[in-house]
C-alpha positions in Angstrom: 98.4 89.8 72.6 94.5 89.4 73.2 92.6 92.5 71.4 91.3 94.5 74.7 91.3 98.2 76.2 94.7 99.9 76.7 96.6 99.1 80.1 95.2 101.4 82.2 94.4 102.9 86.3 91.3 100.2 85.5 94.2 97.3 85.5 96.3 98.8 88.5 93.3 99.4 90.2 92.4 95.2 89.8 95.7 94.2 90.9 95.7 96.5 94.5 92.4 94.4 94.8 94.0 91.2 94.1 96.6 91.6 96.6 94.2 92.9 99.3 92.1 89.8 98.3 95.0 87.5 99.6 96.5 89.7 102.2 93.1 90.0 104.1 93.8 85.9 104.8 97.5 86.0 105.1 98.3 88.6 106.8 95.9 87.9 109.4 96.9 84.2 109.6 100.5 85.3 110.0 100.3 88.2 112.1 97.7 86.5 114.9 97.7 82.6 114.2 100.2 82.2 117.1 98.8 84.2 119.2 95.7 82.5 119.2 96.9 79.1 119.1 99.0 80.0 122.4 96.7 82.1 124.3 93.7 81.3 123.6 94.3 77.1 123.0 97.0 77.3 125.2 98.9 74.9 122.5 102.7 75.6 123.3 105.2 77.1 120.8 107.2 74.6 120.6 104.2 72.3 118.9 103.6 75.2 116.8 107.1 75.9 115.5 106.7 71.8 114.4 104.1 72.6 113.1 105.4 75.5 111.1 108.2 73.5 109.9 106.3 70.1 108.9 104.1 72.8 106.9 106.5 74.2 104.9 107.9 71.0 104.6 104.9 70.0 102.5 104.9 73.5 100.8 108.2 72.4 99.5 106.5 69.6 97.2 103.2 71.2 96.9 104.0 74.6 95.7 106.2 74.1 92.8 103.6 71.4 91.6 100.3 73.8 92.0 102.3 76.4 90.4 103.0 74.5 87.4 99.5 73.8 86.6 98.9 76.8 84.2 101.3 76.4 82.2 100.8 72.6 82.1 97.0 73.3 81.7 94.9 75.3 80.2 90.8 75.8 81.9 88.3 77.1 81.0 87.0 79.0 78.0 87.8 82.7 78.4 91.5 81.9 76.8 93.0 83.3 80.3 95.5 80.9 81.7 95.9 82.1 85.6 92.3 84.0 86.6 90.5 80.5 86.4 93.0 78.9 88.8 92.0 81.9 91.1 88.5 81.2 91.0 88.5 77.6 92.2 90.7 78.8 95.2 89.3 81.9 96.8 86.2 80.1 98.5 88.8 77.8 100.2 91.5 80.5 101.2 88.4 82.2 103.2 87.0 79.1 104.7 90.6 78.2 105.7 91.0 81.4 107.7 87.5 80.4 109.5 89.4 77.1 111.0 92.5 78.4 111.8 90.7 80.8 114.5 87.6 78.9 115.5 87.8 78.4 119.3 88.1 74.6 120.0 89.6 75.1 123.4 86.8 73.1 125.0 87.7 69.8 122.6 90.1 67.1 123.8 94.1 67.5 123.5 94.4 65.4 120.8 92.0 66.7 118.8 92.7 70.4 119.4 96.2 69.8 117.8 94.8 67.7 115.0 92.5 70.7 114.4 95.4 72.9 114.2 97.0 70.9 112.1 94.3 70.6 109.2 93.6 74.0 109.5 97.2 75.6 108.6 97.7 72.7 106.1 94.1 73.8 104.5 95.4 77.7 104.5 98.6 76.7 103.1 97.2 75.0 100.2 94.7 77.3 99.3 96.6 80.3 99.3 99.3 78.8 97.1 96.3 78.2 94.3 95.4 81.9 94.5 98.7 83.4 95.5 100.7 81.6 92.8 98.3 82.5 89.7 98.0 86.1 90.8 101.8 87.3 91.1 102.4 85.3 87.9 99.4 87.8 86.2 101.9 90.8 86.3 103.3 88.8 83.5 100.5 88.3 81.2 98.9 91.7 82.2 101.5 93.6 80.1 104.7 93.0 78.5 105.6 96.7 79.3 108.5 97.1 81.7 107.0 100.5 82.7 103.1 99.4 83.2 104.7 96.4 84.9 106.6 98.5 87.7 103.0 100.3 88.2 101.3 96.9 88.7 104.7 96.3 91.1 103.4 99.5 92.8 99.8 98.5 93.0 100.8 95.3 94.6 102.6 96.4 96.9 100.0 99.2 97.8 97.0 96.3 98.7 99.2 94.7 101.2 100.0 97.8 103.0 96.3 99.0 102.5 95.1 95.3 104.7 98.1 95.8 107.0 97.8 99.6 108.1 94.1 100.0 107.4 92.7 96.4 108.4 95.0 94.6 110.5 95.8 97.7 112.5 91.8 97.3 114.1 92.5 93.6 114.8 93.5 94.4 118.0 90.9 96.4 119.1 88.7 93.1 118.6 90.9 90.4 120.2 92.5 92.5 123.5 90.4 94.1 126.0 91.4 96.9 127.8 93.2 95.2 130.3 95.3 93.2 127.6 93.5 90.2 128.1 92.5 88.3 124.9 88.8 88.1 123.5 88.8 84.5 122.1 86.0 84.9 119.8 87.1 88.3 118.5 89.8 86.4 116.6 86.5 84.3 114.8 84.6 87.5 114.2 87.5 88.9 112.6 87.9 86.0 110.6 84.7 86.3 109.4 84.9 89.9 108.0 88.5 89.5 106.6 87.0 86.2 104.5 84.4 87.9 103.2 86.4 90.9 102.0 88.6 88.3 100.3 86.0 86.9 98.1 85.3 90.4 97.0 88.5 91.7 96.3 89.2 88.8 94.3 86.0 89.4 92.5 86.9 92.6 91.8 90.6 91.3 90.5 88.4 89.4 87.6 86.8 92.6 86.7 89.1 94.7 86.7 92.7 93.2 85.3 92.9 92.0 81.8 95.4 89.4 80.7 96.5 90.2 77.5 100.0 88.6 76.6 99.2 84.9 74.6 101.8 82.7 74.7 100.9 80.4 71.5 100.7 76.3 71.9 103.6 74.5 69.8 101.8 71.5 68.1 103.8 68.4 69.6 105.6 70.3 72.5 105.3 68.5 76.1 106.3 71.0 79.0 109.2 69.8 81.2 109.4 71.0 84.1 112.8 69.5 85.1 114.4 72.0 81.9 112.7 74.7 83.9 114.2 74.1 86.9 117.6 73.4 85.8 117.5 76.8 84.1 116.8 78.6 87.8 120.5 77.5 88.2 121.6 79.8 85.2 119.3 82.9 86.6 121.4 84.2 88.5 118.8 87.3 88.9 116.1 85.3 90.1 118.4 83.7 93.0 119.3 86.8 94.0 115.8 88.3 94.2 114.4 84.4 96.1 117.8 85.3 98.7 116.3 88.7 99.2 113.1 87.6 99.6 113.7 85.3 102.6 115.2 87.9 104.7 111.8 90.1 103.8 109.8 87.1 104.6 111.8 87.0 107.5 110.5 90.6 108.7 106.7 90.3 107.2 106.3 87.2 109.0 108.8 87.4 112.2 108.0 90.6 113.0 104.1 90.5 112.2 103.8 87.1 115.2 106.4 89.0 117.2 105.0 92.0 117.9 101.9 90.9 119.9 104.5 89.5 122.3 106.8 92.5 122.3 104.3 95.3 123.1 102.1 93.1 125.4 104.7 91.4 127.5 107.9 94.2 127.6 105.7 97.3 126.8 102.3 96.1 128.7 100.8 98.1 125.7 99.0 95.5 123.4 96.9 98.2 122.1 99.7 100.1 120.4 99.2 97.0 117.9 97.0 99.0 116.0 99.5 102.8 116.3 102.3 100.6 114.6 100.6 100.2 111.5 98.4 103.1 111.3 101.8 104.9 111.5 103.1 103.7 108.7 100.8 105.5 106.7 102.7 108.6 106.2 105.7 106.7 104.9 103.9 104.8 102.4 102.1 108.4 100.7 105.8 110.1 100.9 106.9 106.6 99.2 104.1 106.2 96.5 105.2 109.2 94.8 109.2 109.4 95.9 110.1 105.9 95.2 109.1 106.1 91.4 111.1 109.0 91.0 114.2 107.9 92.9 114.3 104.4 90.6 113.7 106.4 87.4 117.2 108.2 88.7 119.0 105.6 90.1 117.1 102.4 89.1 115.7 99.8 91.0 118.5 97.6 92.2 120.0 101.0 93.8 116.7 102.7 95.0 116.5 99.1 97.3 120.1 99.1 98.2 120.2 102.6 99.8 116.7 102.2 101.2 117.6 98.9 103.3 121.3 100.6 104.2 119.4 102.9 105.9 117.4 100.3 107.5 119.7 98.3 108.5 121.8 101.0 110.1 118.4 102.4 112.6 117.6 98.6 113.5 120.9 98.1 114.3 120.8 101.3 117.0 117.1 99.7 118.5 118.9 96.2 118.9 121.5 97.4 121.0 120.2 100.0 122.5 116.8 99.0 124.7 113.9 101.9 124.8 112.1 102.1 127.7 109.3 104.1 126.2 106.9 102.2 123.8 106.0 105.2 121.9 109.6 106.5 121.3 110.8 102.8 119.7 107.3 103.0 118.2 108.3 106.1 116.3 111.8 105.0 115.6 110.9 101.7 114.7 108.6 103.3 112.0 111.0 105.5 110.4 113.3 102.5 109.8 110.9 100.6 108.0 110.8 103.1 105.9 113.6 100.8 104.0 110.9 98.0 103.7 108.5 99.9 102.4 110.7 100.8 99.4 111.8 97.4 98.8 108.2 95.7 98.5 107.1 98.4 96.4 109.8 97.4 94.0 110.5 93.8 94.3 107.7 92.5 92.1 109.0 94.6 89.1 112.4 92.9 90.0 110.5 89.1 89.8 109.1 90.0 86.5 112.0 91.4 85.1 113.8 87.6 86.0 110.9 85.9 84.4 112.0 88.1 81.1 115.7 87.0 81.6 114.6 83.9 81.8 112.9 84.3 78.1 116.1 86.4 77.2 118.1 83.1 77.9 116.2 79.8 77.0 113.6 81.5 74.3 110.7 80.0 76.7 108.0 81.6 78.8 107.2 79.5 81.6 105.9 82.4 84.5 103.4 80.0 86.7 106.5 77.9 87.2 109.3 79.9 87.7 107.0 81.9 89.7 106.5 79.3 91.5 109.9 78.6 92.5 110.3 82.2 93.6 107.1 81.9 96.0 109.3 79.1 97.7 111.4 81.3 98.7 108.5 84.0 100.4 107.7 80.3 102.3 111.0 79.5 103.4 111.5 82.6 104.9 108.0 82.9 106.4 109.1 79.3 107.3 112.0 80.5 108.7 110.3 83.2 111.0 107.1 81.2 112.3 109.2 78.4 113.1 112.4 80.5 115.2 109.7 83.1 116.3 108.1 79.9 118.1 111.0 78.0 119.4 112.9 80.9 120.5 110.0 82.1 122.6 110.0 79.0 124.6 113.5 78.8 124.6 113.7 82.2 126.1 111.4 81.0 128.6 108.0 82.1 127.3 105.1 79.9 129.0 101.8 79.5 127.2 98.8 80.7 128.8 99.8 82.8 132.1 98.5 85.8 132.2 102.1 87.9 132.2 105.7 86.7 131.5 108.6 87.4 134.0 110.8 90.8 133.4 113.7 88.3 132.5 111.6 86.7 129.8 110.1 89.9 128.3 113.6 91.3 128.2 114.5 88.1 125.9 111.3 89.0 123.9 112.5 92.4 123.0 115.9 91.4 121.9 114.6 88.7 119.7 111.9 91.2 118.4 114.7 93.6 117.1 117.1 91.0 115.8 114.3 90.3 113.2 114.8 93.5 111.0 118.8 93.4 111.4 118.6 89.6 109.8 116.4 90.9 107.1 118.4 93.9 106.4 121.7 91.7 105.3 119.9 89.3 103.6 118.3 91.6 101.3 121.4 93.2 101.0 123.2 90.0 99.7 120.6 89.2 97.5 120.0 92.5 95.9 123.5 93.8 96.0 125.8 90.6 95.5 123.9 88.1 93.8 121.4 89.6 91.1 123.3 91.3 88.6 120.5 93.6 86.0 121.7 96.9 86.3 119.3 99.1 84.8 121.3 99.1 81.7 121.2 95.6 81.2 117.9 95.5 82.0 116.6 97.7 79.1 118.8 95.8 76.7 116.6 92.6 77.3 113.7 94.5 77.1 114.7 95.5 73.6 116.0 92.3 72.9 112.7 90.5 73.8 110.6 93.4 72.0 112.5 92.9 68.9 112.0 89.2 69.2 108.5 88.8 69.1 108.0 91.0 66.8 110.1 88.6 64.0 108.4 85.5 65.6 
């Protein structure tokens, strides 16, 4: 343990800012890049689906490699394992957002497509360079399970602040009162979000301490193949990865398709702002309630009860069309309370999986394991982005036209309301059937690791 101040509110504030930093770019690109490319640049949904698929295939190679860097090489003089890598990639991430939303509609068709591809791949690599070390930091900020749960809650707050606060304002800048897109609005938002992203990363560096140090053993070389094999024995991690695929299908798919649902089916794109704002009361209630439920039922059961509730309401919305945009908005917001609980607890489950790895192998490879876990997030995001683009085309959506036909609008409604159902089913399978760490087993692992470290 590094000699420094005790873990406290300052670390949690720093971790909130760290998640806000990545979310300013990540959530904006996930939610509006497809909308920008189809409406402003006139690029087909099929091309965008292919781009999302190919970019994620590249991530399959790129993510594990970049994620293992902190385990392979410690850079800088601070002794920190993860902060130096965040410093390297935070500026490119902010710049990649500007490139993604630059209005290059005046370029030739070929050059537009090339621009979009390069910008999106650069964004993906830059986000990997910041998100991997940031996520892994939770394991070295503290080794106390209760404090890690607080970090998990802090991380969920960061993304929620951006999603509810900043992202809810975006439609006001990119759509006019008639529901038409404002091309320049996308780029202006990207500039503001890029600056806020860098400032928040600076806050993370200042307020959060890396306390847990792993001494290097002379002659010991990092073996990535060994780490990959250990994942097959880490059943809890596999379960969390399956559930996370479902979660990212919701986050990315719902974010991308939301603008199409409210614009084409309800003819009220401005309501997108209310979608995020109405989530605020849910978050306020969940903040004190979820820790209490976790203390009583455990993290696993709290997630299962919440997601089960989400599944019931979402299934009703799928099979019972609601004509009123406001009524749909309210019921859908209530349903997503289950996802709020999931997102508040999932990061604590990830650190449990990292501890389980150390428990069964005797080694700690946080960066590499986290990169493998994050790959499941990319898989979920890829499935959502790719299928959203392809299925939009399959249901008859035509890029560049002012409005879609009523039949296409109805198909978009069915597509959008299917996403939460698929999400909940995958989450229940991952956490309910595969993840096997009970509250009692987790406490046993914490105690065993604590005794092992004392005797080391």
